[in-house]
Each structure stands twice: as C-alpha cells, then as structure tokens.
PDB file of N, CA, C and O in Angstrom:
ATOM      1  N   MET A   1      -7.881  -6.043  22.003  1.00  0.00           N
ATOM      2  CA  MET A   1      -8.293  -5.790  20.636  1.00  0.00           C
ATOM      3  C   MET A   1      -9.634  -5.052  20.687  1.00  0.00           C
ATOM      4  O   MET A   1     -10.514  -5.399  21.474  1.00  0.00           O
ATOM      5  N   ASN A   2      -9.774  -4.050  19.855  1.00  0.00           N
ATOM      6  CA  ASN A   2     -11.010  -3.279  19.789  1.00  0.00           C
ATOM      7  C   ASN A   2     -11.983  -3.893  18.790  1.00  0.00           C
ATOM      8  O   ASN A   2     -11.584  -4.602  17.866  1.00  0.00           O
ATOM      9  N   THR A   3     -13.249  -3.609  18.990  1.00  0.00           N
ATOM     10  CA  THR A   3     -14.288  -4.084  18.083  1.00  0.00           C
ATOM     11  C   THR A   3     -14.718  -2.942  17.178  1.00  0.00           C
ATOM     12  O   THR A   3     -14.990  -1.837  17.647  1.00  0.00           O
ATOM     13  N   LEU A   4     -14.777  -3.210  15.892  1.00  0.00           N
ATOM     14  CA  LEU A   4     -15.263  -2.249  14.915  1.00  0.00           C
ATOM     15  C   LEU A   4     -16.526  -2.808  14.284  1.00  0.00           C
ATOM     16  O   LEU A   4     -16.693  -4.023  14.178  1.00  0.00           O
ATOM     17  N   SER A   5     -17.397  -1.932  13.875  1.00  0.00           N
ATOM     18  CA  SER A   5     -18.631  -2.362  13.231  1.00  0.00           C
ATOM     19  C   SER A   5     -18.816  -1.530  11.968  1.00  0.00           C
ATOM     20  O   SER A   5     -18.577  -0.322  11.976  1.00  0.00           O
ATOM     21  N   PHE A   6     -19.237  -2.166  10.899  1.00  0.00           N
ATOM     22  CA  PHE A   6     -19.497  -1.446   9.657  1.00  0.00           C
ATOM     23  C   PHE A   6     -20.520  -2.207   8.840  1.00  0.00           C
ATOM     24  O   PHE A   6     -20.785  -3.386   9.075  1.00  0.00           O
ATOM     25  N   GLN A   7     -21.079  -1.515   7.891  1.00  0.00           N
ATOM     26  CA  GLN A   7     -22.042  -2.146   7.002  1.00  0.00           C
ATOM     27  C   GLN A   7     -21.339  -2.485   5.692  1.00  0.00           C
ATOM     28  O   GLN A   7     -20.586  -1.678   5.148  1.00  0.00           O
ATOM     29  N   ALA A   8     -21.596  -3.683   5.202  1.00  0.00           N
ATOM     30  CA  ALA A   8     -21.010  -4.121   3.937  1.00  0.00           C
ATOM     31  C   ALA A   8     -22.141  -4.500   2.994  1.00  0.00           C
ATOM     32  O   ALA A   8     -23.159  -5.044   3.420  1.00  0.00           O
ATOM     33  N   PRO A   9     -21.959  -4.211   1.712  1.00  0.00           N
ATOM     34  CA  PRO A   9     -22.955  -4.649   0.732  1.00  0.00           C
ATOM     35  C   PRO A   9     -23.080  -6.174   0.758  1.00  0.00           C
ATOM     36  O   PRO A   9     -22.137  -6.883   1.110  1.00  0.00           O
ATOM     37  N   GLU A  10     -24.232  -6.649   0.389  1.00  0.00           N
ATOM     38  CA  GLU A  10     -24.522  -8.086   0.454  1.00  0.00           C
ATOM     39  C   GLU A  10     -23.529  -8.905  -0.370  1.00  0.00           C
ATOM     40  O   GLU A  10     -23.116  -9.984   0.056  1.00  0.00           O
ATOM     41  N   ASP A  11     -23.142  -8.403  -1.548  1.00  0.00           N
ATOM     42  CA  ASP A  11     -22.218  -9.171  -2.389  1.00  0.00           C
ATOM     43  C   ASP A  11     -20.853  -9.330  -1.722  1.00  0.00           C
ATOM     44  O   ASP A  11     -20.221 -10.378  -1.851  1.00  0.00           O
ATOM     45  N   ILE A  12     -20.403  -8.318  -1.025  1.00  0.00           N
ATOM     46  CA  ILE A  12     -19.117  -8.414  -0.332  1.00  0.00           C
ATOM     47  C   ILE A  12     -19.229  -9.387   0.839  1.00  0.00           C
ATOM     48  O   ILE A  12     -18.319 -10.184   1.070  1.00  0.00           O
ATOM     49  N   GLU A  13     -20.323  -9.328   1.570  1.00  0.00           N
ATOM     50  CA  GLU A  13     -20.506 -10.241   2.694  1.00  0.00           C
ATOM     51  C   GLU A  13     -20.560 -11.681   2.204  1.00  0.00           C
ATOM     52  O   GLU A  13     -20.029 -12.576   2.861  1.00  0.00           O
ATOM     53  N   LYS A  14     -21.194 -11.917   1.062  1.00  0.00           N
ATOM     54  CA  LYS A  14     -21.265 -13.274   0.510  1.00  0.00           C
ATOM     55  C   LYS A  14     -19.871 -13.769   0.108  1.00  0.00           C
ATOM     56  O   LYS A  14     -19.508 -14.915   0.374  1.00  0.00           O
ATOM     57  N   GLN A  15     -19.104 -12.893  -0.530  1.00  0.00           N
ATOM     58  CA  GLN A  15     -17.733 -13.267  -0.905  1.00  0.00           C
ATOM     59  C   GLN A  15     -16.911 -13.570   0.337  1.00  0.00           C
ATOM     60  O   GLN A  15     -16.183 -14.560   0.390  1.00  0.00           O
ATOM     61  N   LEU A  16     -17.036 -12.716   1.320  1.00  0.00           N
ATOM     62  CA  LEU A  16     -16.297 -12.888   2.569  1.00  0.00           C
ATOM     63  C   LEU A  16     -16.660 -14.223   3.224  1.00  0.00           C
ATOM     64  O   LEU A  16     -15.776 -14.960   3.661  1.00  0.00           O
ATOM     65  N   ALA A  17     -17.940 -14.530   3.291  1.00  0.00           N
ATOM     66  CA  ALA A  17     -18.388 -15.791   3.878  1.00  0.00           C
ATOM     67  C   ALA A  17     -17.855 -16.980   3.083  1.00  0.00           C
ATOM     68  O   ALA A  17     -17.433 -17.980   3.665  1.00  0.00           O
ATOM     69  N   TYR A  18     -17.874 -16.874   1.761  1.00  0.00           N
ATOM     70  CA  TYR A  18     -17.373 -17.948   0.900  1.00  0.00           C
ATOM     71  C   TYR A  18     -15.892 -18.217   1.173  1.00  0.00           C
ATOM     72  O   TYR A  18     -15.491 -19.362   1.386  1.00  0.00           O
ATOM     73  N   PHE A  19     -15.084 -17.153   1.165  1.00  0.00           N
ATOM     74  CA  PHE A  19     -13.643 -17.338   1.362  1.00  0.00           C
ATOM     75  C   PHE A  19     -13.323 -17.776   2.788  1.00  0.00           C
ATOM     76  O   PHE A  19     -12.399 -18.561   3.004  1.00  0.00           O
ATOM     77  N   ALA A  20     -14.060 -17.287   3.736  1.00  0.00           N
ATOM     78  CA  ALA A  20     -13.847 -17.718   5.121  1.00  0.00           C
ATOM     79  C   ALA A  20     -14.048 -19.225   5.228  1.00  0.00           C
ATOM     80  O   ALA A  20     -13.255 -19.921   5.862  1.00  0.00           O
ATOM     81  N   LYS A  21     -15.112 -19.723   4.606  1.00  0.00           N
ATOM     82  CA  LYS A  21     -15.383 -21.156   4.645  1.00  0.00           C
ATOM     83  C   LYS A  21     -14.321 -21.942   3.876  1.00  0.00           C
ATOM     84  O   LYS A  21     -13.823 -22.956   4.365  1.00  0.00           O
ATOM     85  N   GLU A  22     -13.975 -21.479   2.674  1.00  0.00           N
ATOM     86  CA  GLU A  22     -12.983 -22.173   1.840  1.00  0.00           C
ATOM     87  C   GLU A  22     -11.611 -22.224   2.512  1.00  0.00           C
ATOM     88  O   GLU A  22     -10.897 -23.220   2.393  1.00  0.00           O
ATOM     89  N   LEU A  23     -11.249 -21.171   3.206  1.00  0.00           N
ATOM     90  CA  LEU A  23      -9.921 -21.089   3.831  1.00  0.00           C
ATOM     91  C   LEU A  23      -9.930 -21.537   5.290  1.00  0.00           C
ATOM     92  O   LEU A  23      -8.894 -21.542   5.954  1.00  0.00           O
ATOM     93  N   ASP A  24     -11.099 -21.909   5.774  1.00  0.00           N
ATOM     94  CA  ASP A  24     -11.254 -22.316   7.170  1.00  0.00           C
ATOM     95  C   ASP A  24     -10.726 -21.233   8.124  1.00  0.00           C
ATOM     96  O   ASP A  24      -9.991 -21.503   9.074  1.00  0.00           O
ATOM     97  N   ARG A  25     -11.135 -20.008   7.820  1.00  0.00           N
ATOM     98  CA  ARG A  25     -10.775 -18.842   8.626  1.00  0.00           C
ATOM     99  C   ARG A  25     -12.046 -18.089   8.963  1.00  0.00           C
ATOM    100  O   ARG A  25     -13.074 -18.259   8.307  1.00  0.00           O
ATOM    101  N   SER A  26     -11.972 -17.261   9.985  1.00  0.00           N
ATOM    102  CA  SER A  26     -13.147 -16.459  10.328  1.00  0.00           C
ATOM    103  C   SER A  26     -13.234 -15.248   9.402  1.00  0.00           C
ATOM    104  O   SER A  26     -12.240 -14.820   8.814  1.00  0.00           O
ATOM    105  N   LYS A  27     -14.432 -14.714   9.288  1.00  0.00           N
ATOM    106  CA  LYS A  27     -14.602 -13.486   8.512  1.00  0.00           C
ATOM    107  C   LYS A  27     -13.794 -12.358   9.147  1.00  0.00           C
ATOM    108  O   LYS A  27     -13.212 -11.530   8.446  1.00  0.00           O
ATOM    109  N   GLY A  28     -13.763 -12.332  10.467  1.00  0.00           N
ATOM    110  CA  GLY A  28     -12.981 -11.307  11.169  1.00  0.00           C
ATOM    111  C   GLY A  28     -11.508 -11.374  10.817  1.00  0.00           C
ATOM    112  O   GLY A  28     -10.864 -10.345  10.618  1.00  0.00           O
ATOM    113  N   TYR A  29     -10.970 -12.595  10.738  1.00  0.00           N
ATOM    114  CA  TYR A  29      -9.571 -12.767  10.360  1.00  0.00           C
ATOM    115  C   TYR A  29      -9.313 -12.205   8.964  1.00  0.00           C
ATOM    116  O   TYR A  29      -8.352 -11.466   8.752  1.00  0.00           O
ATOM    117  N   LEU A  30     -10.177 -12.560   8.019  1.00  0.00           N
ATOM    118  CA  LEU A  30      -9.998 -12.087   6.646  1.00  0.00           C
ATOM    119  C   LEU A  30     -10.106 -10.562   6.563  1.00  0.00           C
ATOM    120  O   LEU A  30      -9.347  -9.922   5.834  1.00  0.00           O
ATOM    121  N   ILE A  31     -11.033  -9.992   7.298  1.00  0.00           N
ATOM    122  CA  ILE A  31     -11.180  -8.532   7.303  1.00  0.00           C
ATOM    123  C   ILE A  31      -9.931  -7.888   7.892  1.00  0.00           C
ATOM    124  O   ILE A  31      -9.427  -6.907   7.345  1.00  0.00           O
ATOM    125  N   ARG A  32      -9.419  -8.432   9.010  1.00  0.00           N
ATOM    126  CA  ARG A  32      -8.198  -7.870   9.613  1.00  0.00           C
ATOM    127  C   ARG A  32      -7.025  -7.936   8.645  1.00  0.00           C
ATOM    128  O   ARG A  32      -6.274  -6.971   8.505  1.00  0.00           O
ATOM    129  N   GLN A  33      -6.868  -9.078   7.977  1.00  0.00           N
ATOM    130  CA  GLN A  33      -5.753  -9.226   7.033  1.00  0.00           C
ATOM    131  C   GLN A  33      -5.889  -8.247   5.867  1.00  0.00           C
ATOM    132  O   GLN A  33      -4.917  -7.600   5.478  1.00  0.00           O
ATOM    133  N   ALA A  34      -7.088  -8.142   5.316  1.00  0.00           N
ATOM    134  CA  ALA A  34      -7.322  -7.238   4.185  1.00  0.00           C
ATOM    135  C   ALA A  34      -7.099  -5.785   4.596  1.00  0.00           C
ATOM    136  O   ALA A  34      -6.490  -5.012   3.855  1.00  0.00           O
ATOM    137  N   LEU A  35      -7.589  -5.418   5.768  1.00  0.00           N
ATOM    138  CA  LEU A  35      -7.437  -4.048   6.241  1.00  0.00           C
ATOM    139  C   LEU A  35      -5.973  -3.735   6.527  1.00  0.00           C
ATOM    140  O   LEU A  35      -5.490  -2.648   6.208  1.00  0.00           O
ATOM    141  N   LYS A  36      -5.277  -4.681   7.122  1.00  0.00           N
ATOM    142  CA  LYS A  36      -3.845  -4.490   7.389  1.00  0.00           C
ATOM    143  C   LYS A  36      -3.075  -4.248   6.093  1.00  0.00           C
ATOM    144  O   LYS A  36      -2.261  -3.328   6.009  1.00  0.00           O
ATOM    145  N   GLN A  37      -3.336  -5.077   5.086  1.00  0.00           N
ATOM    146  CA  GLN A  37      -2.653  -4.920   3.803  1.00  0.00           C
ATOM    147  C   GLN A  37      -3.005  -3.583   3.156  1.00  0.00           C
ATOM    148  O   GLN A  37      -2.128  -2.894   2.635  1.00  0.00           O
ATOM    149  N   TYR A  38      -4.277  -3.219   3.190  1.00  0.00           N
ATOM    150  CA  TYR A  38      -4.715  -1.957   2.604  1.00  0.00           C
ATOM    151  C   TYR A  38      -4.036  -0.778   3.289  1.00  0.00           C
ATOM    152  O   TYR A  38      -3.572   0.146   2.621  1.00  0.00           O
ATOM    153  N   LEU A  39      -3.974  -0.806   4.612  1.00  0.00           N
ATOM    154  CA  LEU A  39      -3.371   0.312   5.343  1.00  0.00           C
ATOM    155  C   LEU A  39      -1.865   0.405   5.087  1.00  0.00           C
ATOM    156  O   LEU A  39      -1.318   1.507   5.045  1.00  0.00           O
ATOM    157  N   GLU A  40      -1.197  -0.722   4.917  1.00  0.00           N
ATOM    158  CA  GLU A  40       0.228  -0.707   4.566  1.00  0.00           C
ATOM    159  C   GLU A  40       0.430  -0.080   3.195  1.00  0.00           C
ATOM    160  O   GLU A  40       1.342   0.724   3.003  1.00  0.00           O
ATOM    161  N   GLU A  41      -0.417  -0.447   2.245  1.00  0.00           N
ATOM    162  CA  GLU A  41      -0.324   0.128   0.905  1.00  0.00           C
ATOM    163  C   GLU A  41      -0.669   1.613   0.920  1.00  0.00           C
ATOM    164  O   GLU A  41      -0.053   2.400   0.201  1.00  0.00           O
ATOM    165  N   LEU A  42      -1.634   1.994   1.722  1.00  0.00           N
ATOM    166  CA  LEU A  42      -2.003   3.398   1.849  1.00  0.00           C
ATOM    167  C   LEU A  42      -0.856   4.199   2.456  1.00  0.00           C
ATOM    168  O   LEU A  42      -0.600   5.330   2.042  1.00  0.00           O
ATOM    169  N   GLU A  43      -0.169   3.621   3.433  1.00  0.00           N
ATOM    170  CA  GLU A  43       0.988   4.281   4.037  1.00  0.00           C
ATOM    171  C   GLU A  43       2.080   4.509   2.984  1.00  0.00           C
ATOM    172  O   GLU A  43       2.672   5.586   2.919  1.00  0.00           O
ATOM    173  N   ASP A  44       2.340   3.488   2.162  1.00  0.00           N
ATOM    174  CA  ASP A  44       3.329   3.630   1.077  1.00  0.00           C
ATOM    175  C   ASP A  44       2.916   4.733   0.104  1.00  0.00           C
ATOM    176  O   ASP A  44       3.741   5.540  -0.325  1.00  0.00           O
ATOM    177  N   TYR A  45       1.636   4.755  -0.235  1.00  0.00           N
ATOM    178  CA  TYR A  45       1.123   5.770  -1.148  1.00  0.00           C
ATOM    179  C   TYR A  45       1.311   7.170  -0.572  1.00  0.00           C
ATOM    180  O   TYR A  45       1.747   8.085  -1.271  1.00  0.00           O
ATOM    181  N   MET A  46       0.981   7.325   0.698  1.00  0.00           N
ATOM    182  CA  MET A  46       1.101   8.641   1.330  1.00  0.00           C
ATOM    183  C   MET A  46       2.560   9.082   1.409  1.00  0.00           C
ATOM    184  O   MET A  46       2.855  10.265   1.239  1.00  0.00           O
ATOM    185  N   GLU A  47       3.469   8.153   1.662  1.00  0.00           N
ATOM    186  CA  GLU A  47       4.886   8.474   1.691  1.00  0.00           C
ATOM    187  C   GLU A  47       5.355   8.918   0.307  1.00  0.00           C
ATOM    188  O   GLU A  47       6.103   9.889   0.191  1.00  0.00           O
ATOM    189  N   ALA A  48       4.929   8.228  -0.724  1.00  0.00           N
ATOM    190  CA  ALA A  48       5.293   8.614  -2.089  1.00  0.00           C
ATOM    191  C   ALA A  48       4.719   9.987  -2.432  1.00  0.00           C
ATOM    192  O   ALA A  48       5.369  10.793  -3.097  1.00  0.00           O
ATOM    193  N   LYS A  49       3.504  10.241  -1.974  1.00  0.00           N
ATOM    194  CA  LYS A  49       2.864  11.529  -2.233  1.00  0.00           C
ATOM    195  C   LYS A  49       3.644  12.658  -1.552  1.00  0.00           C
ATOM    196  O   LYS A  49       3.844  13.717  -2.146  1.00  0.00           O
ATOM    197  N   ARG A  50       4.084  12.435  -0.308  1.00  0.00           N
ATOM    198  CA  ARG A  50       4.892  13.440   0.409  1.00  0.00           C
ATOM    199  C   ARG A  50       6.219  13.663  -0.312  1.00  0.00           C
ATOM    200  O   ARG A  50       6.666  14.799  -0.467  1.00  0.00           O
ATOM    201  N   TYR A  51       6.842  12.574  -0.748  1.00  0.00           N
ATOM    202  CA  TYR A  51       8.112  12.677  -1.464  1.00  0.00           C
ATOM    203  C   TYR A  51       7.924  13.474  -2.752  1.00  0.00           C
ATOM    204  O   TYR A  51       8.732  14.346  -3.073  1.00  0.00           O
ATOM    205  N   LYS A  52       6.859  13.172  -3.482  1.00  0.00           N
ATOM    206  CA  LYS A  52       6.600  13.866  -4.738  1.00  0.00           C
ATOM    207  C   LYS A  52       6.399  15.368  -4.502  1.00  0.00           C
ATOM    208  O   LYS A  52       6.844  16.190  -5.304  1.00  0.00           O
ATOM    209  N   ALA A  53       5.734  15.717  -3.411  1.00  0.00           N
ATOM    210  CA  ALA A  53       5.488  17.125  -3.101  1.00  0.00           C
ATOM    211  C   ALA A  53       6.794  17.865  -2.818  1.00  0.00           C
ATOM    212  O   ALA A  53       6.890  19.068  -3.062  1.00  0.00           O
ATOM    213  N   GLN A  54       7.794  17.157  -2.310  1.00  0.00           N
ATOM    214  CA  GLN A  54       9.084  17.771  -1.989  1.00  0.00           C
ATOM    215  C   GLN A  54      10.086  17.687  -3.150  1.00  0.00           C
ATOM    216  O   GLN A  54      11.158  18.291  -3.100  1.00  0.00           O
ATOM    217  N   TYR A  55       9.729  16.946  -4.175  1.00  0.00           N
ATOM    218  CA  TYR A  55      10.641  16.716  -5.295  1.00  0.00           C
ATOM    219  C   TYR A  55      10.954  18.012  -6.029  1.00  0.00           C
ATOM    220  O   TYR A  55      10.065  18.808  -6.332  1.00  0.00           O
ATOM    221  N   ASN A  56      12.227  18.200  -6.304  1.00  0.00           N
ATOM    222  CA  ASN A  56      12.666  19.372  -7.056  1.00  0.00           C
ATOM    223  C   ASN A  56      13.539  18.902  -8.212  1.00  0.00           C
ATOM    224  O   ASN A  56      14.649  18.421  -7.985  1.00  0.00           O
ATOM    225  N   PRO A  57      13.060  19.030  -9.448  1.00  0.00           N
ATOM    226  CA  PRO A  57      13.838  18.537 -10.589  1.00  0.00           C
ATOM    227  C   PRO A  57      15.180  19.265 -10.756  1.00  0.00           C
ATOM    228  O   PRO A  57      16.071  18.766 -11.443  1.00  0.00           O
ATOM    229  N   LYS A  58      15.324  20.425 -10.141  1.00  0.00           N
ATOM    230  CA  LYS A  58      16.607  21.154 -10.226  1.00  0.00           C
ATOM    231  C   LYS A  58      17.727  20.387  -9.529  1.00  0.00           C
ATOM    232  O   LYS A  58      18.905  20.638  -9.785  1.00  0.00           O
ATOM    233  N   ASN A  59      17.365  19.455  -8.653  1.00  0.00           N
ATOM    234  CA  ASN A  59      18.369  18.659  -7.949  1.00  0.00           C
ATOM    235  C   ASN A  59      18.810  17.434  -8.742  1.00  0.00           C
ATOM    236  O   ASN A  59      19.690  16.698  -8.297  1.00  0.00           O
ATOM    237  N   ASN A  60      18.214  17.205  -9.903  1.00  0.00           N
ATOM    238  CA  ASN A  60      18.580  16.050 -10.719  1.00  0.00           C
ATOM    239  C   ASN A  60      19.992  16.199 -11.266  1.00  0.00           C
ATOM    240  O   ASN A  60      20.451  17.305 -11.552  1.00  0.00           O
ATOM    241  N   VAL A  61      20.660  15.080 -11.405  1.00  0.00           N
ATOM    242  CA  VAL A  61      21.973  15.040 -12.030  1.00  0.00           C
ATOM    243  C   VAL A  61      21.851  14.072 -13.197  1.00  0.00           C
ATOM    244  O   VAL A  61      21.372  12.950 -13.036  1.00  0.00           O
ATOM    245  N   SER A  62      22.282  14.508 -14.358  1.00  0.00           N
ATOM    246  CA  SER A  62      22.146  13.648 -15.532  1.00  0.00           C
ATOM    247  C   SER A  62      23.195  12.541 -15.517  1.00  0.00           C
ATOM    248  O   SER A  62      24.237  12.653 -14.871  1.00  0.00           O
ATOM    249  N   PHE A  63      22.893  11.486 -16.235  1.00  0.00           N
ATOM    250  CA  PHE A  63      23.847  10.391 -16.359  1.00  0.00           C
ATOM    251  C   PHE A  63      25.125  10.883 -17.033  1.00  0.00           C
ATOM    252  O   PHE A  63      26.225  10.473 -16.663  1.00  0.00           O
ATOM    253  N   ALA A  64      24.976  11.757 -18.016  1.00  0.00           N
ATOM    254  CA  ALA A  64      26.144  12.304 -18.715  1.00  0.00           C
ATOM    255  C   ALA A  64      27.053  13.056 -17.734  1.00  0.00           C
ATOM    256  O   ALA A  64      28.275  12.926 -17.807  1.00  0.00           O
ATOM    257  N   ASP A  65      26.474  13.833 -16.826  1.00  0.00           N
ATOM    258  CA  ASP A  65      27.273  14.559 -15.837  1.00  0.00           C
ATOM    259  C   ASP A  65      28.002  13.596 -14.899  1.00  0.00           C
ATOM    260  O   ASP A  65      29.161  13.826 -14.552  1.00  0.00           O
ATOM    261  N   ILE A  66      27.342  12.544 -14.498  1.00  0.00           N
ATOM    262  CA  ILE A  66      27.984  11.559 -13.614  1.00  0.00           C
ATOM    263  C   ILE A  66      29.107  10.870 -14.361  1.00  0.00           C
ATOM    264  O   ILE A  66      30.190  10.665 -13.813  1.00  0.00           O
ATOM    265  N   LYS A  67      28.857  10.512 -15.605  1.00  0.00           N
ATOM    266  CA  LYS A  67      29.869   9.838 -16.413  1.00  0.00           C
ATOM    267  C   LYS A  67      31.093  10.730 -16.582  1.00  0.00           C
ATOM    268  O   LYS A  67      32.225  10.267 -16.439  1.00  0.00           O
ATOM    269  N   LYS A  68      30.868  12.012 -16.885  1.00  0.00           N
ATOM    270  CA  LYS A  68      31.991  12.972 -17.014  1.00  0.00           C
ATOM    271  C   LYS A  68      32.790  13.034 -15.726  1.00  0.00           C
ATOM    272  O   LYS A  68      34.020  12.996 -15.748  1.00  0.00           O
ATOM    273  N   ARG A  69      32.093  13.129 -14.608  1.00  0.00           N
ATOM    274  CA  ARG A  69      32.764  13.278 -13.319  1.00  0.00           C
ATOM    275  C   ARG A  69      33.651  12.073 -13.019  1.00  0.00           C
ATOM    276  O   ARG A  69      34.783  12.231 -12.562  1.00  0.00           O
ATOM    277  N   TYR A  70      33.145  10.884 -13.274  1.00  0.00           N
ATOM    278  CA  TYR A  70      33.902   9.688 -12.893  1.00  0.00           C
ATOM    279  C   TYR A  70      34.833   9.178 -13.989  1.00  0.00           C
ATOM    280  O   TYR A  70      35.747   8.406 -13.701  1.00  0.00           O
ATOM    281  N   ASP A  71      34.625   9.585 -15.219  1.00  0.00           N
ATOM    282  CA  ASP A  71      35.551   9.199 -16.290  1.00  0.00           C
ATOM    283  C   ASP A  71      36.836  10.003 -16.203  1.00  0.00           C
ATOM    284  O   ASP A  71      37.872   9.565 -16.704  1.00  0.00           O
ATOM    285  N   ASN A  72      36.788  11.172 -15.576  1.00  0.00           N
ATOM    286  CA  ASN A  72      37.968  12.017 -15.459  1.00  0.00           C
ATOM    287  C   ASN A  72      38.874  11.588 -14.302  1.00  0.00           C
ATOM    288  O   ASN A  72      40.009  12.056 -14.211  1.00  0.00           O
ATOM    289  N   ASN A  73      38.402  10.718 -13.430  1.00  0.00           N
ATOM    290  CA  ASN A  73      39.214  10.294 -12.278  1.00  0.00           C
ATOM    291  C   ASN A  73      40.030   9.093 -12.575  1.00  0.00           C
ATOM    292  O   ASN A  73      40.763   8.616 -11.709  1.00  0.00           O
TER     293      ASN A  73
END
C-alpha cells in the first residue's frame, strides 16, 4: 500500500477525527473508504460523459414506431 499526504482544512480534520472515534475506525480507513467511493462515482460520471458525447438523437426510435412494428406481427 502506498502512502499519500495532503493538507486538509481544520474543520474537515475535526469531522474526520470525530467520526473515526465514533465508528472505532482509523482516519486512514475513513479516508480510503471515502476516496474509493468518490473515485467510483467519478468513473460513472466520466462514462456517462463519454456516452453523452457519442449520443446521436438520429438513432432514436419512437415508441409509436416500435408499436407499429410489433402490432403488425
């Protein structure tokens, strides 16, 4: 495992210390969990952004068109 170092505002450090004590977890554990969740959400966001960039409304099919196609069969 690698070591990372960063500066946090005092209010965030106080919150982190409070929750670490309340949950009987280390501050490092809470930071890892929060960062992991954030990065997963960021990955989802980036995937949606890539999808949106490739989106072409000309490829849409209306519900009416689908209904016509399958009602005739």
